[in-house]
Structure formats: C-alpha cells, structure tokens
KOLVO-758502 format. One line per field, with one value per residue: residue number from 0; residue in three letters; x, y, z of N, C-alpha, C in turn. Coordinates in steps of 0.001 Angstrom, whole numbers. Layout:
BEGIN
num: (NUM; ...)
residuo: (ALA; ...)
n.c1: (X; ...)
n.c2: (Y; ...)
n.c3: (Z; ...)
ca.c1: (X; ...)
ca.c2: (Y; ...)
ca.c3: (Z; ...)
c.c1: (X; ...)
c.c2: (Y; ...)
c.c3: (Z; ...)
***
This chain:
BEGIN
num: (0; 1; 2; 3; 4; 5; 6; 7; 8; 9; 10; 11; 12; 13; 14; 15; 16; 17; 18; 19; 20; 21; 22; 23; 24; 25; 26; 27; 28; 29; 30; 31; 32; 33; 34; 35; 36; 37; 38; 39; 40; 41; 42; 43; 44; 45; 46; 47; 48; 49; 50; 51; 52; 53; 54; 55; 56; 57; 58; 59; 60; 61; 62; 63; 64; 65; 66; 67; 68; 69; 70; 71; 72; 73; 74; 75; 76; 77; 78; 79; 80; 81; 82; 83; 84; 85; 86; 87; 88; 89; 90; 91; 92; 93; 94; 95; 96; 97; 98; 99; 100; 101; 102; 103; 104; 105; 106; 107; 108; 109; 110; 111; 112; 113; 114; 115; 116; 117; 118; 119; 120; 121; 122; 123; 124; 125; 126; 127; 128; 129; 130; 131; 132; 133; 134; 135; 136; 137; 138; 139; 140; 141; 142; 143; 144; 145; 146; 147; 148; 149; 150; 151; 152; 153; 154; 155; 156; 157; 158; 159; 160; 161; 162; 163; 164; 165; 166; 167; 168; 169; 170; 171; 172; 173; 174; 175; 176; 177; 178; 179; 180; 181; 182; 183; 184; 185; 186; 187; 188; 189; 190; 191; 192; 193; 194; 195; 196; 197; 198; 199; 200; 201; 202; 203; 204; 205; 206; 207; 208; 209; 210; 211; 212; 213; 214; 215; 216; 217; 218; 219; 220; 221; 222; 223; 224; 225; 226; 227; 228; 229; 230; 231; 232; 233; 234; 235; 236; 237; 238; 239; 240; 241; 242; 243; 244; 245; 246; 247; 248; 249; 250; 251; 252; 253; 254; 255; 256; 257; 258; 259; 260; 261; 262; 263; 264; 265; 266; 267; 268; 269; 270; 271; 272; 273; 274; 275; 276; 277; 278; 279; 280; 281; 282; 283; 284; 285; 286; 287; 288; 289)
residuo: (UNK; UNK; UNK; UNK; UNK; UNK; UNK; UNK; UNK; UNK; UNK; UNK; UNK; UNK; UNK; UNK; UNK; UNK; UNK; UNK; UNK; UNK; UNK; UNK; UNK; UNK; UNK; UNK; UNK; UNK; UNK; UNK; UNK; UNK; UNK; UNK; UNK; UNK; UNK; UNK; UNK; UNK; UNK; UNK; UNK; UNK; UNK; UNK; UNK; UNK; UNK; UNK; UNK; UNK; UNK; UNK; UNK; UNK; UNK; UNK; UNK; UNK; UNK; UNK; UNK; UNK; UNK; UNK; UNK; UNK; UNK; UNK; UNK; UNK; UNK; UNK; UNK; UNK; UNK; UNK; UNK; UNK; UNK; UNK; UNK; UNK; UNK; UNK; UNK; UNK; UNK; UNK; UNK; UNK; UNK; UNK; UNK; UNK; UNK; UNK; UNK; UNK; UNK; UNK; UNK; UNK; UNK; UNK; UNK; UNK; UNK; UNK; UNK; UNK; UNK; UNK; UNK; UNK; UNK; UNK; UNK; UNK; UNK; UNK; UNK; UNK; UNK; UNK; UNK; UNK; UNK; UNK; UNK; UNK; UNK; UNK; UNK; UNK; UNK; UNK; UNK; UNK; UNK; UNK; UNK; UNK; UNK; UNK; UNK; UNK; UNK; UNK; UNK; UNK; UNK; UNK; UNK; UNK; UNK; UNK; UNK; UNK; UNK; UNK; UNK; UNK; UNK; UNK; UNK; UNK; UNK; UNK; UNK; UNK; UNK; UNK; UNK; UNK; UNK; UNK; UNK; UNK; UNK; UNK; UNK; UNK; UNK; UNK; UNK; UNK; UNK; UNK; UNK; UNK; UNK; UNK; UNK; UNK; UNK; UNK; UNK; UNK; UNK; UNK; UNK; UNK; UNK; UNK; UNK; UNK; UNK; UNK; UNK; UNK; UNK; UNK; UNK; UNK; UNK; UNK; UNK; UNK; UNK; UNK; UNK; UNK; UNK; UNK; UNK; UNK; UNK; UNK; UNK; UNK; UNK; UNK; UNK; UNK; UNK; UNK; UNK; UNK; UNK; UNK; UNK; UNK; UNK; UNK; UNK; UNK; UNK; UNK; UNK; UNK; UNK; UNK; UNK; UNK; UNK; UNK; UNK; UNK; UNK; UNK; UNK; UNK; UNK; UNK; UNK; UNK; UNK; UNK; UNK; UNK; UNK; UNK; UNK; UNK; UNK; UNK; UNK; UNK; UNK; UNK; UNK; UNK; UNK; UNK; UNK; UNK)
n.c1: (13990; 16535; 18003; 19342; 17806; 15576; 16307; 17289; 14773; 13218; 14721; 14385; 11323; 11092; 12324; 10852; 8052; 6433; 7345; 6557; 7308; 6476; 6398; 5392; 6008; 8520; 9412; 8743; 10186; 12872; 12954; 12537; 15199; 16272; 15809; 13699; 11224; 9366; 8356; 6224; 6502; 7298; 5910; 3963; 5686; 6188; 3992; 3626; 5934; 5470; 3952; 6066; 6402; 4171; 4112; 6138; 5015; 3100; 4790; 6060; 4364; 3067; 1455; -1214; -2532; -3039; -5396; -7364; -9749; -10044; -12376; -13329; -11444; -10333; -12559; -12730; -10426; -11544; -13310; -11630; -10193; -11995; -12961; -10717; -10420; -13296; -12890; -10346; -11373; -13506; -12193; -10009; -8202; -7745; -5763; -3674; -2566; -1872; 384; 2342; 3946; 6310; 6161; 3962; 4319; 6891; 5620; 3883; 5180; 6539; 4444; 3375; 5763; 5821; 3594; 4270; 6137; 4645; 2797; 2981; 2760; -45; -1413; -1049; -936; -324; 2337; 3137; 4947; 5756; 5484; 3278; 4910; 7159; 6106; 5501; 4467; 3405; 2275; -46; -2278; -2593; -2609; -4941; -6606; -6163; -6951; -9230; -10537; -10478; -12906; -15632; -16525; -14132; -12196; -13326; -12856; -10046; -9326; -10959; -9029; -6849; -7283; -5929; -3331; -3780; -2770; 411; 3286; 2032; 1422; 482; 893; 1705; -552; -2779; -1653; -1746; -4455; -5296; -4074; -5559; -7828; -7443; -5747; -2974; 292; 2357; 633; -1269; 622; 1312; -1195; -1485; -96; -1365; -3584; -2647; -2217; -4672; -5103; -2880; -2676; -4816; -4539; -2015; -3256; -4819; -3674; -1829; -3882; -6926; -6161; -5122; -2483; -571; -824; -4404; -4403; -2602; -2581; -2095; -3013; -1070; -348; 159; 2196; 4234; 4677; 6005; 8189; 11436; 12706; 11832; 9987; 11987; 12835; 10765; 10614; 13348; 12987; 10461; 11517; 13482; 12404; 10854; 13027; 14302; 11611; 11160; 13268; 13016; 10511; 11046; 12660; 11221; 9121; 10563; 11860; 10064; 8519; 10543; 10816; 9311; 7248; 9241; 11365; 11279; 9221; 11051; 12709; 11176; 10789; 13290; 13916; 11351; 12085; 14441; 13875; 12266; 13895; 15514; 13541; 12725; 15357; 15166; 16088; 14622; 11970; 8324)
n.c2: (-4433; -5169; -8027; -7533; -5049; -5882; -6864; -5433; -3545; -5626; -5900; -3596; -3548; -6096; -4979; -2662; -3257; -3579; -1741; 1254; 3139; 3334; 1211; 1285; 3549; 4166; 1898; 3264; 5690; 4444; 3098; 5117; 6467; 4647; 4671; 3405; 3719; 4434; 2101; -489; -3168; -3084; -1211; -3323; -5347; -3882; -3914; -6875; -7844; -7942; -10305; -12450; -11357; -11273; -14110; -14240; -13254; -14932; -17790; -16760; -16404; -18738; -20509; -19035; -18606; -20926; -22256; -23175; -23433; -21345; -19656; -17302; -15156; -15491; -14187; -11694; -10293; -10570; -8504; -6734; -5824; -5421; -2452; -1463; -3216; -1987; 526; 648; -860; 1201; 3230; 3015; 4236; 6755; 6084; 4588; 6969; 9043; 7085; 7931; 9984; 11237; 13581; 13376; 11127; 12253; 14435; 13118; 10977; 13340; 14685; 12086; 11557; 12660; 12749; 10386; 11095; 11385; 9623; 8118; 9319; 10144; 8266; 6395; 3347; 361; -1837; -5198; -8143; -9869; -10828; -12522; -13720; -14574; -15862; -17804; -20945; -20171; -17682; -17705; -17546; -14824; -13601; -14865; -13664; -11014; -11143; -11460; -9206; -7724; -6714; -7122; -4523; -3447; -4122; -3478; -981; -338; -1506; 701; 2759; 1814; 1976; 4606; 4936; 3770; 6106; 7264; 6743; 7202; 4315; 1902; 174; 1907; 3187; 1298; -57; 2697; 2746; 814; 781; 3245; 2111; 1004; -1060; -2864; -1820; -3405; -5587; -4539; -4168; -6541; -7214; -5792; -6820; -9487; -8279; -7557; -9873; -10795; -8271; -7701; -9902; -9808; -7492; -7938; -10389; -9048; -7616; -9238; -11121; -9564; -6863; -4084; -3256; -815; 1193; 987; 412; -1495; -2759; -5100; -8188; -8511; -11306; -12199; -9911; -10805; -13439; -13088; -12657; -14286; -12916; -11275; -13334; -14544; -12159; -11753; -14306; -14313; -11749; -12252; -14046; -12822; -10879; -12173; -13420; -11000; -9732; -11351; -10878; -8236; -7980; -9766; -8010; -5097; -5852; -6767; -4163; -2349; -2867; -1983; 1059; 2769; 4473; 6622; 6867; 5563; 8220; 10299; 9025; 9097; 11935; 13056; 11771; 12838; 15893; 15388; 14187; 16031; 18356; 17415; 17276; 19804; 21123; 19797; 17089; 14944; 14064; 15805)
n.c3: (-7333; -5561; -3670; -2022; -1311; -382; 1559; 3204; 3826; 4957; 7426; 8261; 8930; 10440; 12876; 13471; 12712; 15191; 17091; 18964; 16626; 13913; 11166; 8989; 8268; 8121; 6571; 4032; 4141; 4041; 1137; -319; -103; -1029; -4040; -4792; -4223; -5750; -7597; -8447; -7241; -4891; -3696; -2708; -1667; 704; 2294; 1865; 3463; 5791; 6698; 7325; 9857; 11425; 11446; 13771; 15740; 16401; 16724; 18732; 21113; 20881; 22960; 23541; 20941; 20548; 22510; 22223; 23906; 25193; 23387; 22778; 23430; 20597; 19446; 20628; 19580; 16880; 17036; 17300; 15173; 13108; 12787; 11464; 9079; 7692; 7999; 6087; 3584; 2931; 2471; 1261; -1278; -460; 1697; 321; -1047; 713; 1640; 67; 343; 2064; 3687; 5188; 6679; 7984; 9405; 11463; 12908; 14885; 15743; 17196; 18876; 20302; 21759; 22927; 24800; 27146; 28016; 29713; 31456; 31415; 31720; 34034; 34296; 36434; 36302; 34807; 36870; 35226; 32033; 29482; 27582; 28868; 30830; 33942; 35656; 37498; 37403; 35406; 36482; 36775; 34410; 33054; 34650; 33868; 31291; 31120; 31950; 29509; 27494; 25235; 24504; 25320; 23364; 21001; 21503; 21448; 18813; 17335; 18022; 16692; 14211; 13851; 12744; 10010; 8646; 7881; 9433; 12376; 13463; 14128; 16572; 18167; 18577; 18942; 21745; 23440; 22825; 24870; 26850; 27546; 27945; 30715; 30669; 31541; 31193; 29914; 29196; 27408; 25253; 24407; 23861; 21744; 19898; 19516; 18335; 15759; 14095; 13156; 11711; 9687; 8102; 7325; 5361; 4129; 2732; 1261; -459; -1882; -3598; -4224; -4389; -7159; -9017; -9878; -12958; -14557; -17376; -17301; -15127; -12257; -10258; -6971; -6566; -9045; -9957; -7931; -9541; -11735; -11867; -11479; -9166; -7792; -6843; -5236; -3624; -2306; -639; 887; 1982; 4184; 5506; 6589; 7852; 9866; 11750; 12267; 13852; 15904; 17382; 18616; 19268; 21828; 23063; 22830; 25298; 27510; 27662; 28073; 30459; 31934; 31103; 29565; 27285; 26750; 25694; 22722; 22329; 21840; 19977; 18004; 17290; 16571; 14231; 12935; 12944; 11542; 8985; 7678; 7596; 5744; 3766; 2900; 2471; 324; -275; 152; -1399; -1102)
ca.c1: (13863; 17542; 17949; 20457; 17158; 14441; 16865; 17529; 13391; 12909; 15115; 13692; 10047; 10976; 12604; 9468; 6744; 5899; 7585; 5720; 7951; 5427; 6951; 5019; 6808; 10262; 9942; 8576; 11463; 13594; 13098; 12909; 16717; 17190; 15255; 12914; 9855; 7924; 8289; 4910; 6625; 8281; 4627; 3454; 6669; 6364; 2873; 3664; 6560; 4522; 3629; 6925; 6501; 3158; 4465; 6810; 3868; 2194; 5545; 6110; 2832; 2123; 489; -2400; -2375; -3769; -5418; -8832; -11149; -10812; -12364; -13757; -10421; -10577; -13347; -12579; -9764; -11910; -14114; -10899; -9886; -13740; -12563; -9535; -11249; -13717; -12298; -9631; -12351; -13837; -11600; -8151; -7629; -6822; -4587; -3006; -2165; -730; 1377; 3841; 3969; 7252; 5832; 2700; 5324; 7729; 4494; 2961; 6801; 6839; 3243; 3024; 6668; 5211; 2246; 4792; 6412; 3696; 1838; 2764; 1817; -1112; -1972; -341; -698; 759; 3075; 3118; 6348; 6156; 4564; 2854; 6146; 8378; 5260; 5998; 3251; 2716; 1979; -741; -4004; -3032; -2299; -5895; -7920; -6202; -7653; -10955; -11029; -10882; -14364; -15917; -16513; -12818; -11756; -13394; -12992; -8633; -9574; -10669; -7570; -5774; -7072; -5134; -2148; -3633; -1976; 1700; 4080; 1417; 2340; -288; 1466; 1242; -1707; -3476; -1142; -2310; -5612; -5509; -3913; -6855; -9357; -7428; -4925; -1643; 1425; 2526; -289; -1424; 1175; 762; -2408; -1176; 610; -2128; -4502; -1677; -2271; -5246; -4923; -1536; -2785; -5947; -3807; -1494; -4314; -5824; -2885; -2012; -4909; -7160; -5574; -4745; -1220; -91; -1995; -5417; -4188; -1523; -2593; -1978; -2530; -356; 261; 607; 3339; 5159; 4839; 6368; 9838; 11973; 13857; 10671; 9600; 13187; 12965; 9474; 10754; 14261; 12263; 10182; 12393; 14430; 11299; 10435; 13664; 14284; 11062; 11403; 14108; 12245; 9115; 11543; 13431; 10410; 8496; 11537; 12509; 8826; 8084; 11347; 11282; 7984; 7736; 9866; 12768; 10741; 9163; 12657; 13441; 10801; 11004; 14865; 13470; 10589; 12898; 15731; 13422; 11566; 15051; 15507; 12475; 12911; 16406; 15171; 16941; 13480; 10077; 7533)
ca.c2: (-4691; -6334; -8894; -6330; -4119; -6985; -7070; -3591; -3234; -6713; -5673; -2432; -4147; -6684; -3767; -1516; -3125; -3710; -651; 2001; 4086; 2822; 490; 1652; 5209; 3523; 1480; 4188; 6564; 3612; 2547; 6462; 6710; 3588; 5279; 2572; 3708; 3989; 993; -1321; -4280; -2618; -527; -4461; -5846; -3152; -4995; -8753; -8606; -8301; -11986; -12379; -10051; -11785; -15368; -14387; -13290; -16870; -18543; -16425; -16782; -20072; -21141; -18335; -18754; -22521; -22261; -23474; -23534; -19952; -19305; -15636; -14389; -14999; -13680; -10507; -9729; -10393; -7358; -5620; -5654; -5151; -661; -1635; -3607; -1698; 1598; 255; -1083; 2335; 4752; 2390; 4725; 7791; 5837; 4486; 8177; 9328; 6389; 8087; 11202; 10935; 15018; 13017; 10198; 13050; 15197; 11678; 10809; 14061; 14478; 10934; 11192; 14190; 12069; 9176; 11437; 12123; 8548; 7090; 9953; 9936; 6635; 5215; 1814; -952; -2842; -6873; -8351; -11316; -10196; -13370; -14352; -15243; -15940; -18951; -21323; -19572; -16304; -17717; -16618; -13136; -13418; -15247; -12480; -9707; -10904; -11584; -7661; -7062; -7407; -6664; -3411; -2484; -4869; -2284; 624; -514; -1767; 2316; 3607; 995; 2580; 6331; 3748; 3859; 7288; 6399; 7761; 6915; 3322; 794; -346; 2821; 3498; 315; 204; 3582; 2556; -638; 1582; 4278; 1460; 227; -2239; -2884; -1359; -4574; -6461; -3385; -4108; -8168; -7396; -5224; -7974; -10353; -8173; -7179; -10880; -10537; -7077; -7589; -11416; -9305; -6067; -8829; -11310; -7881; -6926; -10281; -11511; -8883; -5754; -4193; -2816; -359; 1971; 870; -171; -2525; -3676; -6606; -8293; -8655; -12339; -11836; -9534; -11784; -14886; -12770; -12720; -15147; -12101; -10893; -14206; -14517; -11238; -12065; -15047; -13667; -10439; -12583; -14924; -12339; -9914; -12637; -13261; -9847; -9535; -12085; -10489; -7367; -8330; -10013; -6273; -4116; -6285; -6417; -2703; -1383; -3153; -1147; 2270; 3425; 5359; 7682; 6933; 6109; 9539; 10860; 8910; 9613; 13611; 13451; 10950; 13463; 16704; 14963; 14198; 17583; 19246; 16726; 17544; 21086; 20672; 19068; 15251; 13920; 15099; 15662)
ca.c3: (-6617; -5172; -3151; -806; -1239; 147; 2957; 3887; 4010; 5940; 8505; 8922; 8952; 11740; 13827; 13977; 13144; 16939; 18344; 18462; 15841; 12617; 10323; 7833; 8315; 8283; 4950; 3442; 4231; 3368; -94; -959; 203; -2030; -4604; -5392; -3737; -7056; -8126; -7916; -6475; -3701; -2600; -2773; -829; 2044; 2710; 2032; 4165; 7059; 6600; 8253; 11266; 12028; 12090; 14569; 17249; 16539; 17237; 20545; 21609; 20922; 23864; 23606; 19918; 20371; 23557; 21774; 25163; 25785; 22484; 23418; 23419; 19513; 18845; 20852; 18339; 15274; 17172; 17484; 14073; 12447; 12460; 10352; 8020; 7713; 6779; 4739; 2456; 2094; 2051; 440; -2150; 360; 2691; -578; -1666; 1810; 1629; -991; 1103; 3446; 4364; 6426; 7398; 9010; 10660; 12008; 13683; 15064; 16376; 17566; 19519; 21688; 22689; 23841; 26216; 28040; 27723; 30639; 32925; 31381; 31407; 34830; 34726; 37140; 35070; 35742; 36878; 34091; 30574; 29025; 26628; 29792; 32184; 34864; 35734; 39008; 37054; 34728; 37144; 36901; 33231; 32872; 35081; 32856; 29833; 31659; 32214; 28397; 27271; 23806; 24252; 25017; 22284; 19810; 21246; 20503; 17233; 16725; 18235; 15583; 12874; 13357; 12118; 8615; 8242; 7485; 10601; 13434; 14033; 14721; 17235; 19440; 18852; 20038; 22971; 23734; 23349; 25526; 28123; 27619; 28496; 31764; 30674; 32186; 30048; 29292; 28778; 26226; 24099; 24012; 23246; 20543; 19267; 19021; 17495; 14511; 13410; 11870; 10870; 9037; 7853; 6059; 4404; 3382; 1543; 350; -1328; -3013; -3961; -4552; -5017; -8639; -8579; -11449; -13865; -15321; -18706; -17161; -13515; -12320; -8595; -6228; -7093; -10723; -9670; -7657; -10003; -13160; -11992; -10114; -8530; -6996; -5773; -4099; -2724; -927; 19; 1706; 3040; 4946; 6762; 7954; 8727; 10894; 12579; 12937; 14368; 16960; 18451; 18434; 20615; 23343; 23331; 23337; 26053; 28635; 27912; 28542; 31661; 33244; 31208; 29171; 26008; 26769; 24506; 21865; 22029; 21801; 18880; 16549; 17044; 16390; 13334; 12465; 12481; 10670; 7421; 7692; 7115; 4460; 2764; 3410; 1613; -1472; -479; -251; -2415; 114)
c.c1: (15054; 16764; 18379; 18817; 16039; 15351; 16820; 15757; 13118; 13124; 14557; 11967; 10082; 11454; 11599; 8418; 5893; 6457; 7070; 6370; 7041; 6722; 6884; 6113; 8175; 10716; 9544; 9337; 12664; 13549; 12906; 14223; 17114; 16719; 14627; 11233; 8143; 7569; 7213; 5344; 7261; 7205; 4226; 4179; 6420; 4942; 3243; 4724; 6271; 4326; 4989; 7158; 5584; 3580; 5399; 6086; 3443; 3407; 5876; 5172; 2157; 969; -879; -2801; -4256; -4716; -6983; -10185; -10962; -10988; -12977; -12621; -10238; -11258; -13684; -11276; -10399; -12949; -13306; -10307; -10941; -13301; -11782; -10068; -11927; -13585; -11131; -10874; -12867; -12771; -9450; -7328; -7262; -5840; -3573; -2192; -1398; 480; 2813; 3883; 4855; 6834; 5086; 3466; 6215; 6857; 4409; 3609; 6718; 6472; 3180; 4214; 5981; 4239; 2727; 5616; 6033; 2839; 1803; 2509; 398; -1667; -1328; -687; -254; 1047; 3168; 4629; 6486; 5150; 4445; 4090; 6714; 7443; 5534; 4406; 2338; 2126; 254; -2156; -3938; -3149; -3886; -6629; -7445; -6713; -9335; -11743; -10755; -11598; -14245; -15852; -14998; -11757; -11976; -13542; -11081; -8729; -9745; -9449; -6592; -5464; -6548; -4118; -2711; -3298; -413; 2657; 3342; 2038; 1073; 181; 1134; 96; -3174; -3201; -1701; -3500; -5902; -5121; -4960; -7688; -8248; -6444; -3549; -748; 1829; 1654; -1030; -937; 1276; -679; -2810; -913; -88; -2856; -3880; -1281; -2980; -5333; -4119; -1832; -3757; -5175; -3228; -2178; -4970; -4857; -1619; -2638; -5907; -7197; -4988; -3474; -700; -1337; -3289; -5145; -2987; -1292; -2239; -2188; -1372; 536; 1242; 2172; 4375; 5476; 6046; 7265; 10611; 12297; 12511; 9828; 10625; 12915; 11564; 9761; 11674; 13688; 11873; 10568; 13244; 13567; 11222; 11500; 13659; 13134; 10637; 12300; 13455; 11277; 9720; 11946; 12697; 9824; 9164; 12137; 10638; 8100; 9262; 11198; 10205; 8392; 8474; 10529; 12267; 10354; 9830; 12836; 12659; 10624; 12316; 14056; 12463; 11403; 13747; 15087; 12596; 12284; 15045; 15008; 12424; 14522; 16089; 15879; 15651; 12127; 9278; 6174)
c.c2: (-5826; -7130; -7902; -5908; -4510; -6719; -6079; -3539; -4437; -6484; -4354; -2787; -4665; -5805; -2983; -1666; -3811; -2939; 520; 3076; 3939; 2481; 863; 3156; 5076; 2543; 2370; 5290; 5688; 3462; 4256; 6753; 5565; 3934; 4036; 2802; 3985; 2889; -228; -2658; -3680; -2142; -2179; -5089; -5262; -3555; -6030; -8908; -8472; -9461; -12551; -12123; -11270; -13385; -15514; -14087; -14614; -17731; -17898; -16568; -17764; -20739; -20676; -18515; -20201; -22756; -22379; -23006; -22463; -19436; -17709; -14878; -14312; -14189; -12094; -9864; -9632; -9248; -6034; -4772; -5099; -2988; -610; -2134; -2855; 147; 1611; 357; 64; 3429; 4165; 3561; 6097; 7257; 5505; 5766; 8610; 8658; 6888; 9226; 11360; 12322; 14716; 11606; 11138; 13918; 13989; 11535; 11661; 14409; 13068; 10573; 12132; 13572; 10972; 9566; 11666; 10772; 8476; 7990; 9919; 8786; 5749; 4826; 1274; -1429; -4331; -7374; -9323; -10636; -12039; -14300; -15218; -15700; -17827; -19516; -20382; -18317; -16644; -17579; -15497; -12828; -13790; -13890; -11054; -9908; -11121; -10212; -7101; -7569; -6636; -5358; -2398; -2943; -3725; -1293; 617; -616; -239; 2517; 2559; 1644; 3949; 5265; 3992; 5605; 7243; 7463; 7670; 6014; 2694; -160; 395; 2903; 2267; 79; 898; 3452; 1417; 251; 2672; 3302; 764; -863; -2057; -2435; -2641; -5220; -5780; -3769; -5689; -8097; -6920; -5888; -9030; -9928; -7469; -8324; -10919; -8898; -7062; -8846; -10678; -8421; -7027; -9472; -9951; -7752; -7797; -10903; -10563; -7012; -5443; -3230; -2578; 775; 916; -333; -1336; -3054; -4837; -7051; -8680; -9919; -12403; -11085; -10358; -12938; -14048; -12902; -13338; -14212; -11854; -11910; -14595; -13901; -11704; -13263; -14532; -12894; -11388; -13189; -13690; -10945; -11118; -13480; -12059; -9586; -10086; -11606; -8996; -7082; -8498; -8249; -5507; -4853; -5974; -4873; -1733; -1504; -1940; 720; 2813; 3617; 6029; 8003; 6556; 7430; 10745; 10678; 9511; 11391; 13796; 13128; 12298; 14969; 16382; 14908; 15131; 18461; 18661; 17134; 19095; 21588; 20352; 17580; 14491; 14482; 14700; 14763)
c.c3: (-6173; -4334; -1687; -206; -192; 1681; 4167; 4381; 5382; 7008; 9155; 9545; 10571; 12917; 14376; 13834; 14881; 18290; 17942; 17729; 14450; 11692; 8886; 6893; 7391; 6707; 4111; 2854; 3349; 1877; -448; -749; -901; -3169; -5736; -5082; -4827; -7628; -7680; -7133; -5365; -2552; -1552; -1649; 471; 2752; 2828; 2978; 5735; 7481; 8076; 10037; 11799; 12697; 12914; 15926; 17381; 17139; 18543; 21506; 21098; 21612; 23827; 22027; 19670; 21741; 23236; 23178; 25485; 24553; 22621; 23261; 21645; 18993; 19691; 19537; 17219; 15408; 17112; 16065; 12719; 12105; 11001; 9183; 7050; 6966; 6238; 3518; 1992; 1932; 1544; -500; -1258; 1077; 1372; -1143; -806; 2044; 882; -499; 2306; 4070; 5728; 7031; 8626; 10140; 11717; 12977; 14832; 16060; 17223; 19377; 20696; 22021; 23725; 25059; 27197; 28434; 29037; 31981; 32788; 31745; 32209; 35209; 35830; 35853; 36025; 35590; 36071; 32938; 30807; 28385; 27540; 31425; 32940; 34909; 36695; 38721; 35947; 35170; 36753; 35342; 32706; 33023; 33890; 31380; 30275; 31414; 30904; 27825; 25957; 23370; 24042; 23863; 21082; 19632; 20942; 19298; 16824; 17208; 16950; 14334; 12290; 12671; 10395; 8269; 8509; 8557; 11946; 14125; 14846; 15869; 18527; 19697; 18812; 21242; 23604; 23993; 24246; 27130; 28671; 28271; 29959; 31708; 31099; 31285; 29055; 28427; 27351; 25003; 23891; 23632; 22001; 19457; 18650; 17873; 15937; 14098; 12308; 11178; 9690; 8221; 6397; 4983; 3660; 2574; 782; -908; -2435; -3892; -4095; -5103; -6428; -8825; -10123; -12192; -14259; -16291; -18426; -15534; -13462; -11070; -8024; -6333; -8379; -10216; -9217; -8272; -11408; -13405; -10974; -9225; -7758; -5879; -5003; -2947; -1508; -65; 1203; 2601; 4164; 6172; 7219; 8782; 10294; 11978; 13251; 14419; 16038; 18223; 19071; 19576; 21612; 23581; 23932; 24637; 27464; 28826; 28471; 29774; 32661; 32963; 30304; 27642; 25733; 25228; 22892; 20921; 21638; 20148; 17414; 16422; 16701; 14819; 12410; 11988; 11090; 9245; 7168; 6903; 6115; 3723; 2553; 2060; 83; -1634; -618; -158; -965; -518)
***
C-alpha cells in the first residue's frame, strides 16, 4: 500500500465512519477500485485506521468521556458493546468472508437506503435544539435528563441493533442510531450515543486485528503488529492514515450532527440507493468482481 492509497482510504474512513452510509462498505469498494483489496495489509489497515476516527470522538466529546462522577454512563457503553464482541468472536470467519464481497456491500447499501428514506416517519422523535457537542451551560440539565432515560436495557438493545453492521454495507452508525430512535431517544441524542458506542466497539476491533488476529495463510500468517512492523512503508501508512482519518472525522461529526438536526436521514438514504445501484451495474458489467 502506497502513502497515497493510505490517504485515500483514510479520507473515506473519516467521512463515512459516523455517517449512516457504511465506512466498511466504502473502504472495501475503494480498495477494490485501487486494486489492493486482496492485500493482507490493506485488510488490516481498513480495520486499524478506525483508531483515528475513535480519537476524533474522544476529542470532540471530551467533557463526557472524562466525567468520572457519572460512572454509570461508562457501564452502559460496556453493556451496549457486549453483543458485538460476543458475536464477533463467535462468527469472525463468516464475517471476514463477507468483507470480501462487493455484491453484499451493494445489496446492503441499497436495502439500508430504502430504510433510511422512511426512518424519520417511523420514529418521529423530537429533536433537541442543542447537541451535546455544541451545548451551553443552560442546556446541561436537558442533556443529563436525556442520558438518565437511557437505561441498561436500552443500551443492550441498541447494542443488538449495532450487530447488524457486521454485514458490510449495513453501517454501524445507521444501525445503532435506528436502534436508539426505536428506544425513544431523540434523533440527535441517538446519533451522539452511537458515536460514544463506537469508541469501545472500534477500539476492540482494532486491538483484535493488531494483536490477536492472524493475517494470511496458515503457512505464512502473521499477527497484525508483525505486518505493521515488517515494512517501514506499512508503519508510515498506518500513522499517516490515522492522522488523516482523525482530522476528517472531526469535520464529519460536526457536519452530521448539524445536518441531522435540520434535515434527518432522507438524503443519506438517497445516496445509499444511488451508490448501491451503481455498484450493482459495475458488478454486472464485470468492472467489479462479485
């Protein structure tokens, strides 16, 4: 993987990770167009580059992440991430096989887009005037009240919704936001909790890919950190990619919260449907392998 290719994939990750359009699906398609989708380091990079996006959430929401006097919120995040950790451990091989299929990505994008066209009507929740990200001191009481309505049961159910994103193209963000709205959270608080839930989820996925998972064939398999350190170019691509993903994700989160408050999900549904159709046409024409 060249530095240019790492930057391109990192930009895609930063833009799409927190939008309901599937970062994994977009990175898979991007790698396929770049002709590097079969490379083992590329597959590792597509997971590990999420570390930069994680840091963007922590920086933007630093007040929340470092309010240790409200420890129950951290426990709710742990409860929410358990389904993904459990099913990821049990069905890791099947999930990995799906990650190599642009056809599955295309169908998932198309189906998810249709859902997003109607999601605002199905779960017509009120929208707070201020998000946690831009809140003033006068709105803190509203934010605390919203969080208190997030029970452990709701956190677990949102975590179960998030599991749907193990199918590439579904979108972790979309699944967890829809789960939050289904649990009667406001639209933008559901989005914010989705961001928070991404931190332990993606940290676990990145840690597993770097230190526990073996990449390659059994006769020539390596741990993720071994792939990373065996070539200076790989290490540089990892560092540059995460820096780029961090910067782009900062901007994407700000945009998404502001846009979501005003317009909802419809435009993302239209985008997903359009991309899904284009990809199916390219697959049918032989420009992309199924």
